[in-house]
C-alpha positions as CSV (number, residue, x, y, z in Angstrom):
1,M,20.0,38.9,-20.8
2,A,19.3,42.0,-18.8
3,I,21.6,43.8,-16.4
4,F,19.9,45.9,-13.6
5,N,21.5,48.3,-11.2
6,N,19.5,50.0,-8.6
7,G,22.2,52.6,-7.9
8,D,22.2,52.0,-4.1
9,S,25.8,50.9,-3.9
10,T,28.5,53.6,-3.8
11,S,32.2,53.4,-4.5
12,E,34.8,56.0,-4.1
13,A,36.3,55.1,-7.5
14,V,33.0,55.4,-9.4
15,P,30.8,58.5,-9.2
16,T,27.2,57.7,-8.3
17,N,25.9,59.5,-11.4
18,S,27.5,57.0,-13.7
19,N,25.1,54.2,-12.8
20,T,23.3,52.7,-15.7
21,T,20.6,50.0,-16.0
22,I,21.0,48.0,-19.2
23,I,18.3,46.0,-20.9
24,T,20.3,44.0,-23.5
25,A,19.3,42.7,-26.9
26,G,17.1,39.6,-26.6
27,A,15.5,40.7,-23.3
28,K,11.7,41.4,-23.3
29,L,10.2,43.2,-20.3
30,K,6.7,44.4,-19.5
31,G,5.9,46.7,-16.6
32,E,6.9,49.9,-14.9
33,L,10.4,51.1,-14.2
34,E,11.2,53.9,-11.8
35,L,14.8,54.8,-11.9
36,S,17.2,57.4,-10.4
37,C,20.0,56.3,-12.8
38,N,20.5,56.2,-16.6
39,L,18.7,53.5,-18.6
40,Y,20.0,51.9,-21.8
41,V,17.5,49.8,-23.7
42,D,18.7,47.5,-26.5
43,G,16.0,44.9,-26.0
44,E,12.2,45.2,-25.9
45,L,10.3,47.1,-23.2
46,E,6.6,47.6,-22.9
47,G,5.2,49.8,-20.2
48,T,6.2,52.9,-18.3
49,I,9.6,54.4,-17.6
50,K,10.1,57.1,-15.0
51,S,13.7,58.3,-14.6
52,T,15.4,61.4,-13.3
53,K,18.3,60.9,-15.6
54,E,18.8,59.8,-19.3
55,V,16.9,57.1,-21.2
56,N,18.8,55.8,-24.3
57,I,17.0,53.5,-26.7
58,G,19.8,51.7,-28.6
59,K,19.7,50.8,-32.3
60,N,18.2,47.3,-31.5
61,G,16.0,48.7,-28.8
62,S,12.2,49.0,-28.9
63,V,10.0,50.8,-26.3
64,K,6.2,50.8,-26.4
65,G,4.5,52.9,-23.7
66,T,5.3,56.1,-21.8
67,V,8.7,57.6,-21.0
68,S,9.0,60.5,-18.5
69,T,12.6,61.6,-17.9
70,D,15.1,64.4,-18.2
71,K,16.7,63.4,-21.6
72,V,15.8,60.8,-24.2
73,I,18.0,59.6,-27.0
74,V,16.4,57.4,-29.6
75,K,18.5,55.3,-32.0
76,G,16.0,52.4,-32.2
77,Y,12.2,52.5,-32.1
78,M,9.8,54.3,-29.6
79,E,6.0,54.1,-29.8
80,G,4.0,56.0,-27.3
81,S,4.5,59.2,-25.4
82,I,7.6,61.0,-24.3
83,K,7.8,63.7,-21.7
84,A,11.3,65.1,-21.3
85,N,13.4,68.3,-21.2
86,R,15.4,67.1,-24.2
87,V,14.6,64.6,-26.9
88,E,17.1,63.5,-29.6
89,I,16.1,61.3,-32.5
90,K,19.3,60.0,-34.1
91,A,19.9,58.9,-37.7
92,A,18.3,55.5,-37.4
93,G,15.8,56.4,-34.7
94,H,12.1,56.2,-35.2
95,V,9.5,57.8,-32.8
96,S,5.8,57.3,-33.3
97,G,3.5,59.0,-30.9
98,E,3.6,62.2,-28.8
99,I,6.6,64.2,-27.6
100,C,6.3,66.9,-25.0
101,S,9.7,68.6,-24.5
102,T,11.6,71.8,-24.1
103,E,14.0,70.8,-26.8
104,L,13.5,68.4,-29.8
105,I,16.3,67.4,-32.1
106,I,15.8,65.2,-35.2
107,E,19.0,64.2,-37.0
108,S,19.1,63.5,-40.7
109,K,17.5,60.1,-41.5
110,G,15.7,60.2,-38.1
111,I,11.9,59.6,-38.3
112,F,9.2,61.3,-36.2
113,E,5.5,60.5,-36.7
114,G,3.0,62.1,-34.4
115,N,2.4,65.2,-32.3
116,S,5.0,67.4,-30.8
117,I,4.6,70.0,-28.0
118,V,7.7,72.1,-27.5
119,K,7.5,74.2,-24.4
120,G,9.6,77.2,-23.2
121,S,12.4,76.5,-20.8
122,T,10.5,77.8,-17.7
123,K,11.0,75.3,-14.9
124,S,8.0,76.1,-12.7
125,S,5.2,73.6,-13.0
126,K,2.7,75.8,-11.1
127,R,2.2,78.3,-13.9
128,P,1.6,77.7,-17.6
129,L,4.7,77.7,-19.8
130,E,5.2,80.4,-22.3
131,N,6.2,79.9,-25.9
132,K,4.2,76.7,-26.4
133,T,4.3,75.4,-29.9
134,T,2.2,72.4,-31.1
135,T,3.2,70.5,-34.2
136,K,1.5,67.6,-35.8
137,T,3.9,66.0,-38.3
138,K,5.5,63.1,-39.9
139,T,9.2,64.0,-40.4
140,E,11.9,62.1,-42.2
141,V,15.0,64.3,-42.4
């Protein structure tokens, strides 16, 4: 089962930034998602995710493809590339691929296999970012 929310409806009781699209355990999706709300994946998703908010891959979640968003939290499995300001790999999380971020956090027992590019916090996309660090690693903390 999957629950989708396009975030178009507004309610005075619920702030608009609390909208979350949920892909539940047992759901399998292929394709491209473009969101202006949070995404929680506990099922399987293969394709591209573009979001202006947070993408959370739950402990049962599996994403294969490309994720471009503000913040990614991985408690499950991610294979592919991540472009985000902040990436967190939690204790049971496993990322295999490339991460391009301003901030990368790997908790104890989190696994990262691949390449990491950690960029400075400069927001302008028209000029090259300073303090660029490239890491090729397999990490299990």
